[in-house]
PQR file with spaces between the fields and no chain letter, atoms N, CA, C, O and H, PARSE charges and radii, in Angstrom:
ATOM       1  N    MET     1    -115.261  -18.644  -64.283 -0.4000 1.5000
ATOM       2  CA   MET     1    -114.706  -19.322  -63.136 -0.0000 2.0000
ATOM       3  C    MET     1    -114.228  -18.268  -62.142  0.5500 1.7000
ATOM       4  O    MET     1    -113.644  -17.258  -62.534 -0.5500 1.4000
ATOM       5  N    ALA     2    -114.470  -18.501  -60.887 -0.4000 1.5000
ATOM       6  CA   ALA     2    -114.187  -17.528  -59.835 -0.0000 2.0000
ATOM       7  C    ALA     2    -112.723  -17.107  -59.792  0.5500 1.7000
ATOM       8  O    ALA     2    -112.432  -15.927  -59.598 -0.5500 1.4000
ATOM       9  H    ALA     2    -114.944  -19.321  -60.568  0.4000 1.0000
ATOM      10  N    ILE     3    -111.811  -18.032  -59.965 -0.4000 1.5000
ATOM      11  CA   ILE     3    -110.397  -17.704  -59.814 -0.0000 2.0000
ATOM      12  C    ILE     3    -109.946  -16.706  -60.870  0.5500 1.7000
ATOM      13  O    ILE     3    -109.197  -15.780  -60.560 -0.5500 1.4000
ATOM      14  H    ILE     3    -112.048  -18.991  -60.122  0.4000 1.0000
ATOM      15  N    TYR     4    -110.384  -16.876  -62.099 -0.4000 1.5000
ATOM      16  CA   TYR     4    -109.962  -15.976  -63.167 -0.0000 2.0000
ATOM      17  C    TYR     4    -110.500  -14.564  -62.953  0.5500 1.7000
ATOM      18  O    TYR     4    -109.798  -13.582  -63.192 -0.5500 1.4000
ATOM      19  H    TYR     4    -110.992  -17.629  -62.351  0.4000 1.0000
ATOM      20  N    ARG     5    -111.731  -14.470  -62.509 -0.4000 1.5000
ATOM      21  CA   ARG     5    -112.319  -13.154  -62.241 -0.0000 2.0000
ATOM      22  C    ARG     5    -111.562  -12.451  -61.123  0.5500 1.7000
ATOM      23  O    ARG     5    -111.290  -11.254  -61.217 -0.5500 1.4000
ATOM      24  H    ARG     5    -112.302  -15.268  -62.315  0.4000 1.0000
ATOM      25  N    LEU     6    -111.218  -13.183  -60.066 -0.4000 1.5000
ATOM      26  CA   LEU     6    -110.503  -12.589  -58.933 -0.0000 2.0000
ATOM      27  C    LEU     6    -109.074  -12.226  -59.303  0.5500 1.7000
ATOM      28  O    LEU     6    -108.553  -11.218  -58.826 -0.5500 1.4000
ATOM      29  H    LEU     6    -111.438  -14.156  -59.990  0.4000 1.0000
ATOM      30  N    LEU     7    -108.437  -13.023  -60.136 -0.4000 1.5000
ATOM      31  CA   LEU     7    -107.054  -12.732  -60.521 -0.0000 2.0000
ATOM      32  C    LEU     7    -106.944  -11.488  -61.391  0.5500 1.7000
ATOM      33  O    LEU     7    -105.888  -10.856  -61.432 -0.5500 1.4000
ATOM      34  H    LEU     7    -108.860  -13.842  -60.524  0.4000 1.0000
ATOM      35  N    GLN     8    -108.012  -11.129  -62.082 -0.4000 1.5000
ATOM      36  CA   GLN     8    -107.989   -9.936  -62.922 -0.0000 2.0000
ATOM      37  C    GLN     8    -107.745   -8.679  -62.101  0.5500 1.7000
ATOM      38  O    GLN     8    -107.182   -7.708  -62.607 -0.5500 1.4000
ATOM      39  H    GLN     8    -108.869  -11.642  -62.049  0.4000 1.0000
ATOM      40  N    SER     9    -108.159   -8.688  -60.854 -0.4000 1.5000
ATOM      41  CA   SER     9    -107.996   -7.499  -60.012 -0.0000 2.0000
ATOM      42  C    SER     9    -106.685   -7.529  -59.223  0.5500 1.7000
ATOM      43  O    SER     9    -106.389   -6.593  -58.480 -0.5500 1.4000
ATOM      44  H    SER     9    -108.617   -9.477  -60.443  0.4000 1.0000
ATOM      45  N    CYS    10    -105.900   -8.595  -59.379 -0.4000 1.5000
ATOM      46  CA   CYS    10    -104.610   -8.714  -58.685 -0.0000 2.0000
ATOM      47  C    CYS    10    -103.478   -8.305  -59.614  0.5500 1.7000
ATOM      48  O    CYS    10    -103.566   -8.465  -60.832 -0.5500 1.4000
ATOM      49  H    CYS    10    -106.141   -9.356  -59.982  0.4000 1.0000
ATOM      50  N    THR    11    -102.430   -7.783  -59.032 -0.4000 1.5000
ATOM      51  CA   THR    11    -101.247   -7.445  -59.823 -0.0000 2.0000
ATOM      52  C    THR    11    -100.188   -8.505  -59.568  0.5500 1.7000
ATOM      53  O    THR    11     -99.313   -8.345  -58.717 -0.5500 1.4000
ATOM      54  H    THR    11    -102.358   -7.653  -58.043  0.4000 1.0000
ATOM      55  N    ILE    12    -100.288   -9.589  -60.324 -0.4000 1.5000
ATOM      56  CA   ILE    12     -99.345  -10.691  -60.190 -0.0000 2.0000
ATOM      57  C    ILE    12     -98.842  -11.082  -61.574  0.5500 1.7000
ATOM      58  O    ILE    12     -99.471  -10.795  -62.592 -0.5500 1.4000
ATOM      59  H    ILE    12    -100.999   -9.718  -61.016  0.4000 1.0000
ATOM      60  N    GLY    13     -97.701  -11.737  -61.579 -0.4000 1.5000
ATOM      61  CA   GLY    13     -97.121  -12.174  -62.828 -0.0000 2.0000
ATOM      62  C    GLY    13     -97.752  -13.459  -63.335  0.5500 1.7000
ATOM      63  O    GLY    13     -98.506  -14.115  -62.616 -0.5500 1.4000
ATOM      64  H    GLY    13     -97.190  -11.969  -60.751  0.4000 1.0000
ATOM      65  N    PRO    14     -97.442  -13.817  -64.579 -0.5600 1.5000
ATOM      66  CA   PRO    14     -98.030  -15.013  -65.174  0.2800 2.0000
ATOM      67  C    PRO    14     -97.633  -16.306  -64.454  0.5500 1.7000
ATOM      68  O    PRO    14     -98.436  -17.236  -64.377 -0.5500 1.4000
ATOM      69  N    GLU    15     -96.417  -16.376  -63.932 -0.4000 1.5000
ATOM      70  CA   GLU    15     -95.984  -17.579  -63.221 -0.0000 2.0000
ATOM      71  C    GLU    15     -96.795  -17.782  -61.944  0.5500 1.7000
ATOM      72  O    GLU    15     -97.232  -18.894  -61.645 -0.5500 1.4000
ATOM      73  H    GLU    15     -95.765  -15.621  -63.995  0.4000 1.0000
ATOM      74  N    GLU    16     -96.991  -16.701  -61.197 -0.4000 1.5000
ATOM      75  CA   GLU    16     -97.773  -16.792  -59.968 -0.0000 2.0000
ATOM      76  C    GLU    16     -99.242  -17.093  -60.283  0.5500 1.7000
ATOM      77  O    GLU    16     -99.879  -17.869  -59.571 -0.5500 1.4000
ATOM      78  H    GLU    16     -96.636  -15.798  -61.440  0.4000 1.0000
ATOM      79  N    ALA    17     -99.773  -16.494  -61.328 -0.4000 1.5000
ATOM      80  CA   ALA    17    -101.155  -16.759  -61.729 -0.0000 2.0000
ATOM      81  C    ALA    17    -101.324  -18.229  -62.100  0.5500 1.7000
ATOM      82  O    ALA    17    -102.336  -18.845  -61.767 -0.5500 1.4000
ATOM      83  H    ALA    17     -99.255  -15.863  -61.906  0.4000 1.0000
ATOM      84  N    SER    18    -100.350  -18.777  -62.778 -0.4000 1.5000
ATOM      85  CA   SER    18    -100.387  -20.187  -63.155 -0.0000 2.0000
ATOM      86  C    SER    18    -100.368  -21.088  -61.924  0.5500 1.7000
ATOM      87  O    SER    18    -101.101  -22.074  -61.857 -0.5500 1.4000
ATOM      88  H    SER    18     -99.528  -18.276  -63.048  0.4000 1.0000
ATOM      89  N    ARG    19     -99.532  -20.745  -60.957 -0.4000 1.5000
ATOM      90  CA   ARG    19     -99.435  -21.514  -59.709 -0.0000 2.0000
ATOM      91  C    ARG    19    -100.751  -21.437  -58.928  0.5500 1.7000
ATOM      92  O    ARG    19    -101.217  -22.446  -58.400 -0.5500 1.4000
ATOM      93  H    ARG    19     -98.936  -19.943  -61.011  0.4000 1.0000
ATOM      94  N    ILE    20    -101.340  -20.266  -58.855 -0.4000 1.5000
ATOM      95  CA   ILE    20    -102.599  -20.077  -58.134 -0.0000 2.0000
ATOM      96  C    ILE    20    -103.721  -20.861  -58.822  0.5500 1.7000
ATOM      97  O    ILE    20    -104.531  -21.509  -58.161 -0.5500 1.4000
ATOM      98  H    ILE    20    -100.961  -19.446  -59.283  0.4000 1.0000
ATOM      99  N    THR    21    -103.756  -20.794  -60.136 -0.4000 1.5000
ATOM     100  CA   THR    21    -104.776  -21.520  -60.888 -0.0000 2.0000
ATOM     101  C    THR    21    -104.632  -23.024  -60.691  0.5500 1.7000
ATOM     102  O    THR    21    -105.625  -23.733  -60.532 -0.5500 1.4000
ATOM     103  H    THR    21    -103.098  -20.267  -60.673  0.4000 1.0000
ATOM     104  N    ALA    22    -103.391  -23.508  -60.700 -0.4000 1.5000
ATOM     105  CA   ALA    22    -103.142  -24.941  -60.475 -0.0000 2.0000
ATOM     106  C    ALA    22    -103.613  -25.358  -59.078  0.5500 1.7000
ATOM     107  O    ALA    22    -104.219  -26.417  -58.914 -0.5500 1.4000
ATOM     108  H    ALA    22    -102.584  -22.931  -60.828  0.4000 1.0000
ATOM     109  N    ALA    23    -103.335  -24.527  -58.080 -0.4000 1.5000
ATOM     110  CA   ALA    23    -103.760  -24.825  -56.705 -0.0000 2.0000
ATOM     111  C    ALA    23    -105.286  -24.850  -56.618  0.5500 1.7000
ATOM     112  O    ALA    23    -105.860  -25.711  -55.952 -0.5500 1.4000
ATOM     113  H    ALA    23    -102.843  -23.667  -58.213  0.4000 1.0000
ATOM     114  N    TYR    24    -105.926  -23.920  -57.283 -0.4000 1.5000
ATOM     115  CA   TYR    24    -107.390  -23.845  -57.305 -0.0000 2.0000
ATOM     116  C    TYR    24    -107.989  -25.094  -57.938  0.5500 1.7000
ATOM     117  O    TYR    24    -108.902  -25.706  -57.384 -0.5500 1.4000
ATOM     118  H    TYR    24    -105.460  -23.221  -57.824  0.4000 1.0000
ATOM     119  N    GLU    25    -107.468  -25.466  -59.105 -0.4000 1.5000
ATOM     120  CA   GLU    25    -107.962  -26.656  -59.798 -0.0000 2.0000
ATOM     121  C    GLU    25    -107.762  -27.909  -58.950  0.5500 1.7000
ATOM     122  O    GLU    25    -108.631  -28.780  -58.898 -0.5500 1.4000
ATOM     123  H    GLU    25    -106.726  -24.969  -59.555  0.4000 1.0000
ATOM     124  N    GLN    26    -106.618  -27.990  -58.292 -0.4000 1.5000
ATOM     125  CA   GLN    26    -106.332  -29.143  -57.440 -0.0000 2.0000
ATOM     126  C    GLN    26    -107.306  -29.202  -56.264  0.5500 1.7000
ATOM     127  O    GLN    26    -107.789  -30.278  -55.912 -0.5500 1.4000
ATOM     128  H    GLN    26    -105.912  -27.282  -58.334  0.4000 1.0000
ATOM     129  N    ALA    27    -107.594  -28.054  -55.657 -0.4000 1.5000
ATOM     130  CA   ALA    27    -108.529  -28.013  -54.528 -0.0000 2.0000
ATOM     131  C    ALA    27    -109.925  -28.446  -54.973  0.5500 1.7000
ATOM     132  O    ALA    27    -110.586  -29.221  -54.281 -0.5500 1.4000
ATOM     133  H    ALA    27    -107.202  -27.179  -55.943  0.4000 1.0000
ATOM     134  N    LEU    28    -110.372  -27.950  -56.119 -0.4000 1.5000
ATOM     135  CA   LEU    28    -111.695  -28.330  -56.616 -0.0000 2.0000
ATOM     136  C    LEU    28    -111.745  -29.833  -56.898  0.5500 1.7000
ATOM     137  O    LEU    28    -112.736  -30.496  -56.589 -0.5500 1.4000
ATOM     138  H    LEU    28    -109.836  -27.320  -56.681  0.4000 1.0000
ATOM     139  N    HIS    29    -110.683  -30.359  -57.480 -0.4000 1.5000
ATOM     140  CA   HIS    29    -110.632  -31.794  -57.766 -0.0000 2.0000
ATOM     141  C    HIS    29    -110.658  -32.606  -56.470  0.5500 1.7000
ATOM     142  O    HIS    29    -111.402  -33.581  -56.363 -0.5500 1.4000
ATOM     143  H    HIS    29    -109.878  -29.821  -57.731  0.4000 1.0000
ATOM     144  N    THR    30    -109.853  -32.208  -55.496 -0.4000 1.5000
ATOM     145  CA   THR    30    -109.789  -32.914  -54.214 -0.0000 2.0000
ATOM     146  C    THR    30    -111.142  -32.912  -53.520  0.5500 1.7000
ATOM     147  O    THR    30    -111.541  -33.904  -52.910 -0.5500 1.4000
ATOM     148  H    THR    30    -109.249  -31.417  -55.583  0.4000 1.0000
ATOM     149  N    LEU    31    -111.843  -31.787  -53.617 -0.4000 1.5000
ATOM     150  CA   LEU    31    -113.139  -31.645  -52.957 -0.0000 2.0000
ATOM     151  C    LEU    31    -114.304  -32.141  -53.814  0.5500 1.7000
ATOM     152  O    LEU    31    -115.460  -32.085  -53.395 -0.5500 1.4000
ATOM     153  H    LEU    31    -111.519  -30.981  -54.112  0.4000 1.0000
ATOM     154  N    CYS    32    -113.988  -32.625  -55.017 -0.4000 1.5000
ATOM     155  CA   CYS    32    -115.009  -33.124  -55.951 -0.0000 2.0000
ATOM     156  C    CYS    32    -116.055  -32.066  -56.289  0.5500 1.7000
ATOM     157  O    CYS    32    -117.241  -32.370  -56.409 -0.5500 1.4000
ATOM     158  H    CYS    32    -113.049  -32.669  -55.357  0.4000 1.0000
ATOM     159  N    VAL    33    -115.610  -30.832  -56.438 -0.4000 1.5000
ATOM     160  CA   VAL    33    -116.507  -29.746  -56.827 -0.0000 2.0000
ATOM     161  C    VAL    33    -116.506  -29.681  -58.349  0.5500 1.7000
ATOM     162  O    VAL    33    -115.497  -29.332  -58.962 -0.5500 1.4000
ATOM     163  H    VAL    33    -114.646  -30.585  -56.340  0.4000 1.0000
ATOM     164  N    LYS    34    -117.627  -30.015  -58.947 -0.4000 1.5000
ATOM     165  CA   LYS    34    -117.724  -30.037  -60.404 -0.0000 2.0000
ATOM     166  C    LYS    34    -118.486  -28.822  -60.949  0.5500 1.7000
ATOM     167  O    LYS    34    -118.231  -28.379  -62.068 -0.5500 1.4000
ATOM     168  H    LYS    34    -118.447  -30.299  -58.449  0.4000 1.0000
ATOM     169  N    ASP    35    -119.410  -28.292  -60.163 -0.4000 1.5000
ATOM     170  CA   ASP    35    -120.217  -27.146  -60.575 -0.0000 2.0000
ATOM     171  C    ASP    35    -119.422  -25.872  -60.353  0.5500 1.7000
ATOM     172  O    ASP    35    -119.266  -25.417  -59.219 -0.5500 1.4000
ATOM     173  H    ASP    35    -119.617  -28.653  -59.254  0.4000 1.0000
ATOM     174  N    ARG    36    -118.925  -25.303  -61.428 -0.4000 1.5000
ATOM     175  CA   ARG    36    -118.091  -24.097  -61.318 -0.0000 2.0000
ATOM     176  C    ARG    36    -118.903  -22.861  -60.941  0.5500 1.7000
ATOM     177  O    ARG    36    -118.324  -21.809  -60.667 -0.5500 1.4000
ATOM     178  H    ARG    36    -119.052  -25.673  -62.349  0.4000 1.0000
ATOM     179  N    ASP    37    -120.224  -22.965  -60.923 -0.4000 1.5000
ATOM     180  CA   ASP    37    -121.072  -21.858  -60.490 -0.0000 2.0000
ATOM     181  C    ASP    37    -121.434  -21.962  -59.018  0.5500 1.7000
ATOM     182  O    ASP    37    -122.124  -21.092  -58.488 -0.5500 1.4000
ATOM     183  H    ASP    37    -120.694  -23.819  -61.146  0.4000 1.0000
ATOM     184  N    ASP    38    -120.979  -23.013  -58.354 -0.4000 1.5000
ATOM     185  CA   ASP    38    -121.219  -23.206  -56.926 -0.0000 2.0000
ATOM     186  C    ASP    38    -120.548  -22.068  -56.154  0.5500 1.7000
ATOM     187  O    ASP    38    -119.373  -21.786  -56.392 -0.5500 1.4000
ATOM     188  H    ASP    38    -120.418  -23.720  -58.785  0.4000 1.0000
ATOM     189  N    PRO    39    -121.253  -21.413  -55.245 -0.5600 1.5000
ATOM     190  CA   PRO    39    -120.659  -20.327  -54.454  0.2800 2.0000
ATOM     191  C    PRO    39    -119.398  -20.761  -53.692  0.5500 1.7000
ATOM     192  O    PRO    39    -118.560  -19.926  -53.353 -0.5500 1.4000
ATOM     193  N    LEU    40    -119.268  -22.033  -53.430 -0.4000 1.5000
ATOM     194  CA   LEU    40    -118.090  -22.548  -52.753 -0.0000 2.0000
ATOM     195  C    LEU    40    -116.815  -22.273  -53.550  0.5500 1.7000
ATOM     196  O    LEU    40    -115.743  -22.106  -52.968 -0.5500 1.4000
ATOM     197  H    LEU    40    -119.949  -22.712  -53.705  0.4000 1.0000
ATOM     198  N    THR    41    -116.927  -22.226  -54.883 -0.4000 1.5000
ATOM     199  CA   THR    41    -115.738  -22.014  -55.704 -0.0000 2.0000
ATOM     200  C    THR    41    -115.107  -20.643  -55.439  0.5500 1.7000
ATOM     201  O    THR    41    -113.884  -20.508  -55.448 -0.5500 1.4000
ATOM     202  H    THR    41    -117.798  -22.362  -55.356  0.4000 1.0000
ATOM     203  N    GLU    42    -115.931  -19.642  -55.206 -0.4000 1.5000
ATOM     204  CA   GLU    42    -115.394  -18.312  -54.919 -0.0000 2.0000
ATOM     205  C    GLU    42    -114.711  -18.286  -53.553  0.5500 1.7000
ATOM     206  O    GLU    42    -113.668  -17.651  -53.396 -0.5500 1.4000
ATOM     207  H    GLU    42    -116.925  -19.751  -55.199  0.4000 1.0000
ATOM     208  N    LEU    43    -115.275  -18.950  -52.592 -0.4000 1.5000
ATOM     209  CA   LEU    43    -114.672  -19.040  -51.265 -0.0000 2.0000
ATOM     210  C    LEU    43    -113.302  -19.720  -51.357  0.5500 1.7000
ATOM     211  O    LEU    43    -112.331  -19.261  -50.755 -0.5500 1.4000
ATOM     212  H    LEU    43    -116.122  -19.466  -52.720  0.4000 1.0000
ATOM     213  N    ILE    44    -113.238  -20.798  -52.102 -0.4000 1.5000
ATOM     214  CA   ILE    44    -111.972  -21.510  -52.293 -0.0000 2.0000
ATOM     215  C    ILE    44    -110.970  -20.620  -53.012  0.5500 1.7000
ATOM     216  O    ILE    44    -109.807  -20.547  -52.614 -0.5500 1.4000
ATOM     217  H    ILE    44    -114.027  -21.171  -52.591  0.4000 1.0000
ATOM     218  N    ALA    45    -111.407  -19.946  -54.061 -0.4000 1.5000
ATOM     219  CA   ALA    45    -110.518  -19.070  -54.829 -0.0000 2.0000
ATOM     220  C    ALA    45    -109.925  -17.965  -53.957  0.5500 1.7000
ATOM     221  O    ALA    45    -108.724  -17.704  -54.022 -0.5500 1.4000
ATOM     222  H    ALA    45    -112.352  -20.005  -54.385  0.4000 1.0000
ATOM     223  N    LYS    46    -110.746  -17.324  -53.155 -0.4000 1.5000
ATOM     224  CA   LYS    46    -110.265  -16.250  -52.285 -0.0000 2.0000
ATOM     225  C    LYS    46    -109.244  -16.773  -51.283  0.5500 1.7000
ATOM     226  O    LYS    46    -108.235  -16.116  -51.027 -0.5500 1.4000
ATOM     227  H    LYS    46    -111.722  -17.536  -53.103  0.4000 1.0000
ATOM     228  N    LYS    47    -109.497  -17.941  -50.720 -0.4000 1.5000
ATOM     229  CA   LYS    47    -108.576  -18.521  -49.739 -0.0000 2.0000
ATOM     230  C    LYS    47    -107.254  -18.877  -50.417  0.5500 1.7000
ATOM     231  O    LYS    47    -106.188  -18.654  -49.842 -0.5500 1.4000
ATOM     232  H    LYS    47    -110.316  -18.475  -50.928  0.4000 1.0000
ATOM     233  N    ILE    48    -107.307  -19.418  -51.608 -0.4000 1.5000
ATOM     234  CA   ILE    48    -106.096  -19.796  -52.341 -0.0000 2.0000
ATOM     235  C    ILE    48    -105.261  -18.559  -52.661  0.5500 1.7000
ATOM     236  O    ILE    48    -104.041  -18.575  -52.491 -0.5500 1.4000
ATOM     237  H    ILE    48    -108.173  -19.599  -52.075  0.4000 1.0000
ATOM     238  N    ILE    49    -105.892  -17.513  -53.112 -0.4000 1.5000
ATOM     239  CA   ILE    49    -105.163  -16.278  -53.424 -0.0000 2.0000
ATOM     240  C    ILE    49    -104.523  -15.717  -52.159  0.5500 1.7000
ATOM     241  O    ILE    49    -103.367  -15.294  -52.188 -0.5500 1.4000
ATOM     242  H    ILE    49    -106.882  -17.500  -53.249  0.4000 1.0000
ATOM     243  N    LYS    50    -105.248  -15.709  -51.067 -0.4000 1.5000
ATOM     244  CA   LYS    50    -104.713  -15.193  -49.804 -0.0000 2.0000
ATOM     245  C    LYS    50    -103.479  -15.989  -49.371  0.5500 1.7000
ATOM     246  O    LYS    50    -102.478  -15.401  -48.964 -0.5500 1.4000
ATOM     247  H    LYS    50    -106.187  -16.053  -51.044  0.4000 1.0000
ATOM     248  N    ILE    51    -103.543  -17.294  -49.455 -0.4000 1.5000
ATOM     249  CA   ILE    51    -102.413  -18.137  -49.054 -0.0000 2.0000
ATOM     250  C    ILE    51    -101.227  -17.916  -49.986  0.5500 1.7000
ATOM     251  O    ILE    51    -100.089  -17.808  -49.528 -0.5500 1.4000
ATOM     252  H    ILE    51    -104.356  -17.772  -49.786  0.4000 1.0000
ATOM     253  N    ALA    52    -101.485  -17.849  -51.283 -0.4000 1.5000
ATOM     254  CA   ALA    52    -100.407  -17.623  -52.250 -0.0000 2.0000
ATOM     255  C    ALA    52     -99.724  -16.277  -52.010  0.5500 1.7000
ATOM     256  O    ALA    52     -98.506  -16.162  -52.141 -0.5500 1.4000
ATOM     257  H    ALA    52    -102.410  -17.937  -51.655  0.4000 1.0000
ATOM     258  N    GLN    53    -100.504  -15.272  -51.662 -0.4000 1.5000
ATOM     259  CA   GLN    53     -99.930  -13.950  -51.411 -0.0000 2.0000
ATOM     260  C    GLN    53     -99.149  -13.891  -50.101  0.5500 1.7000
ATOM     261  O    GLN    53     -98.398  -12.943  -49.867 -0.5500 1.4000
ATOM     262  H    GLN    53    -101.494  -15.366  -51.555  0.4000 1.0000
ATOM     263  N    SER    54     -99.322  -14.898  -49.247 -0.4000 1.5000
ATOM     264  CA   SER    54     -98.576  -14.923  -47.983 -0.0000 2.0000
ATOM     265  C    SER    54     -97.164  -15.471  -48.171  0.5500 1.7000
ATOM     266  O    SER    54     -96.359  -15.456  -47.240 -0.5500 1.4000
ATOM     267  H    SER    54     -99.931  -15.668  -49.437  0.4000 1.0000
ATOM     268  N    GLY    55     -96.865  -15.956  -49.384 -0.4000 1.5000
ATOM     269  CA   GLY    55     -95.511  -16.412  -49.670 -0.0000 2.0000
ATOM     270  C    GLY    55     -95.377  -17.893  -49.960  0.5500 1.7000
ATOM     271  O    GLY    55     -94.299  -18.340  -50.350 -0.5500 1.4000
ATOM     272  H    GLY    55     -97.519  -15.968  -50.141  0.4000 1.0000
ATOM     273  N    VAL    56     -96.423  -18.658  -49.783 -0.4000 1.5000
ATOM     274  CA   VAL    56     -96.367  -20.087  -50.104 -0.0000 2.0000
ATOM     275  C    VAL    56     -96.320  -20.207  -51.628  0.5500 1.7000
ATOM     276  O    VAL    56     -97.140  -19.614  -52.328 -0.5500 1.4000
ATOM     277  H    VAL    56     -97.299  -18.294  -49.466  0.4000 1.0000
ATOM     278  N    GLU    57     -95.354  -20.978  -52.137 -0.4000 1.5000
ATOM     279  CA   GLU    57     -95.167  -21.036  -53.584 -0.0000 2.0000
ATOM     280  C    GLU    57     -95.568  -22.356  -54.227  0.5500 1.7000
ATOM     281  O    GLU    57     -95.791  -22.389  -55.437 -0.5500 1.4000
ATOM     282  H    GLU    57     -94.687  -21.460  -51.569  0.4000 1.0000
ATOM     283  N    ASP    58     -95.668  -23.429  -53.480 -0.4000 1.5000
ATOM     284  CA   ASP    58     -96.001  -24.726  -54.039 -0.0000 2.0000
ATOM     285  C    ASP    58     -97.515  -24.864  -54.192  0.5500 1.7000
ATOM     286  O    ASP    58     -98.260  -24.707  -53.225 -0.5500 1.4000
ATOM     287  H    ASP    58     -95.487  -23.402  -52.497  0.4000 1.0000
ATOM     288  N    ALA    59     -97.963  -25.159  -55.418 -0.4000 1.5000
ATOM     289  CA   ALA    59     -99.400  -25.241  -55.693 -0.0000 2.0000
ATOM     290  C    ALA    59    -100.091  -26.301  -54.836  0.5500 1.7000
ATOM     291  O    ALA    59    -101.191  -26.071  -54.333 -0.5500 1.4000
ATOM     292  H    ALA    59     -97.357  -25.286  -56.204  0.4000 1.0000
ATOM     293  N    ALA    60     -99.455  -27.452  -54.670 -0.4000 1.5000
ATOM     294  CA   ALA    60    -100.057  -28.519  -53.858 -0.0000 2.0000
ATOM     295  C    ALA    60    -100.193  -28.092  -52.403  0.5500 1.7000
ATOM     296  O    ALA    60    -101.190  -28.394  -51.747 -0.5500 1.4000
ATOM     297  H    ALA    60     -98.562  -27.639  -55.078  0.4000 1.0000
ATOM     298  N    GLN    61     -99.193  -27.395  -51.914 -0.4000 1.5000
ATOM     299  CA   GLN    61     -99.237  -26.922  -50.528 -0.0000 2.0000
ATOM     300  C    GLN    61    -100.303  -25.836  -50.363  0.5500 1.7000
ATOM     301  O    GLN    61    -101.019  -25.813  -49.362 -0.5500 1.4000
ATOM     302  H    GLN    61     -98.384  -27.149  -52.448  0.4000 1.0000
ATOM     303  N    ILE    62    -100.406  -24.948  -51.335 -0.4000 1.5000
ATOM     304  CA   ILE    62    -101.432  -23.899  -51.288 -0.0000 2.0000
ATOM     305  C    ILE    62    -102.816  -24.544  -51.235  0.5500 1.7000
ATOM     306  O    ILE    62    -103.667  -24.156  -50.435 -0.5500 1.4000
ATOM     307  H    ILE    62     -99.825  -24.966  -52.149  0.4000 1.0000
ATOM     308  N    SER    63    -103.024  -25.530  -52.097 -0.4000 1.5000
ATOM     309  CA   SER    63    -104.310  -26.228  -52.144 -0.0000 2.0000
ATOM     310  C    SER    63    -104.624  -26.904  -50.814  0.5500 1.7000
ATOM     311  O    SER    63    -105.730  -26.771  -50.291 -0.5500 1.4000
ATOM     312  H    SER    63    -102.333  -25.845  -52.747  0.4000 1.0000
ATOM     313  N    ALA    64    -103.652  -27.627  -50.269 -0.4000 1.5000
ATOM     314  CA   ALA    64    -103.855  -28.346  -49.000 -0.0000 2.0000
ATOM     315  C    ALA    64    -104.137  -27.378  -47.857  0.5500 1.7000
ATOM     316  O    ALA    64    -105.006  -27.633  -47.024 -0.5500 1.4000
ATOM     317  H    ALA    64    -102.754  -27.735  -50.694  0.4000 1.0000
ATOM     318  N    LEU    65    -103.411  -26.280  -47.817 -0.4000 1.5000
ATOM     319  CA   LEU    65    -103.629  -25.291  -46.755 -0.0000 2.0000
ATOM     320  C    LEU    65    -105.016  -24.660  -46.862  0.5500 1.7000
ATOM     321  O    LEU    65    -105.683  -24.441  -45.851 -0.5500 1.4000
ATOM     322  H    LEU    65    -102.704  -26.073  -48.494  0.4000 1.0000
ATOM     323  N    ALA    66    -105.442  -24.373  -48.078 -0.4000 1.5000
ATOM     324  CA   ALA    66    -106.771  -23.776  -48.275 -0.0000 2.0000
ATOM     325  C    ALA    66    -107.859  -24.726  -47.798  0.5500 1.7000
ATOM     326  O    ALA    66    -108.793  -24.315  -47.109 -0.5500 1.4000
ATOM     327  H    ALA    66    -104.900  -24.551  -48.899  0.4000 1.0000
ATOM     328  N    ILE    67    -107.736  -25.990  -48.164 -0.4000 1.5000
ATOM     329  CA   ILE    67    -108.726  -26.977  -47.736 -0.0000 2.0000
ATOM     330  C    ILE    67    -108.735  -27.095  -46.218  0.5500 1.7000
ATOM     331  O    ILE    67    -109.793  -27.150  -45.592 -0.5500 1.4000
ATOM     332  H    ILE    67    -106.977  -26.324  -48.724  0.4000 1.0000
ATOM     333  N    ARG    68    -107.547  -27.131  -45.642 -0.4000 1.5000
ATOM     334  CA   ARG    68    -107.453  -27.254  -44.181 -0.0000 2.0000
ATOM     335  C    ARG    68    -108.047  -26.021  -43.495  0.5500 1.7000
ATOM     336  O    ARG    68    -108.795  -26.152  -42.527 -0.5500 1.4000
ATOM     337  H    ARG    68    -106.687  -27.086  -46.151  0.4000 1.0000
ATOM     338  N    GLU    69    -107.719  -24.830  -43.989 -0.4000 1.5000
ATOM     339  CA   GLU    69    -108.231  -23.602  -43.360 -0.0000 2.0000
ATOM     340  C    GLU    69    -109.753  -23.485  -43.514  0.5500 1.7000
ATOM     341  O    GLU    69    -110.426  -22.941  -42.638 -0.5500 1.4000
ATOM     342  H    GLU    69    -107.112  -24.723  -44.776  0.4000 1.0000
ATOM     343  N    LEU    70    -110.277  -23.982  -44.596 -0.4000 1.5000
ATOM     344  CA   LEU    70    -111.724  -23.929  -44.795 -0.0000 2.0000
ATOM     345  C    LEU    70    -112.434  -25.080  -44.105  0.5500 1.7000
ATOM     346  O    LEU    70    -113.663  -25.122  -44.046 -0.5500 1.4000
ATOM     347  H    LEU    70    -109.731  -24.423  -45.307  0.4000 1.0000
ATOM     348  N    GLU    71    -111.642  -26.019  -43.580 -0.4000 1.5000
ATOM     349  CA   GLU    71    -112.170  -27.189  -42.886 -0.0000 2.0000
ATOM     350  C    GLU    71    -113.210  -27.910  -43.730  0.5500 1.7000
ATOM     351  O    GLU    71    -114.309  -28.216  -43.267 -0.5500 1.4000
ATOM     352  H    GLU    71    -110.644  -25.985  -43.628  0.4000 1.0000
ATOM     353  N    LEU    72    -112.840  -28.174  -44.974 -0.4000 1.5000
ATOM     354  CA   LEU    72    -113.776  -28.797  -45.913 -0.0000 2.0000
ATOM     355  C    LEU    72    -113.494  -30.261  -46.156  0.5500 1.7000
ATOM     356  O    LEU    72    -114.242  -30.909  -46.889 -0.5500 1.4000
ATOM     357  H    LEU    72    -111.948  -27.926  -45.350  0.4000 1.0000
ATOM     358  N    ARG    73    -112.467  -30.796  -45.584 -0.4000 1.5000
ATOM     359  CA   ARG    73    -112.116  -32.185  -45.868 -0.0000 2.0000
ATOM     360  C    ARG    73    -112.255  -33.024  -44.639  0.5500 1.7000
ATOM     361  O    ARG    73    -112.003  -34.228  -44.682 -0.5500 1.4000
ATOM     362  H    ARG    73    -111.859  -30.270  -44.989  0.4000 1.0000
């Protein structure tokens, strides 16, 4: 899964990794993305990590912002 591969190169704690993963899963669910090999998953993962690193801490908010910034909904 794209998010796990990308998180391996980040220096974040387990709590933040859990929040980022939750936001990623929520975004995929909202967008009805079922194929985890879809290139879209990596784009979503990168956007979620970027938003989380900007200081947003709520997983639902991170997910919503990523979807909005990617203009996918």
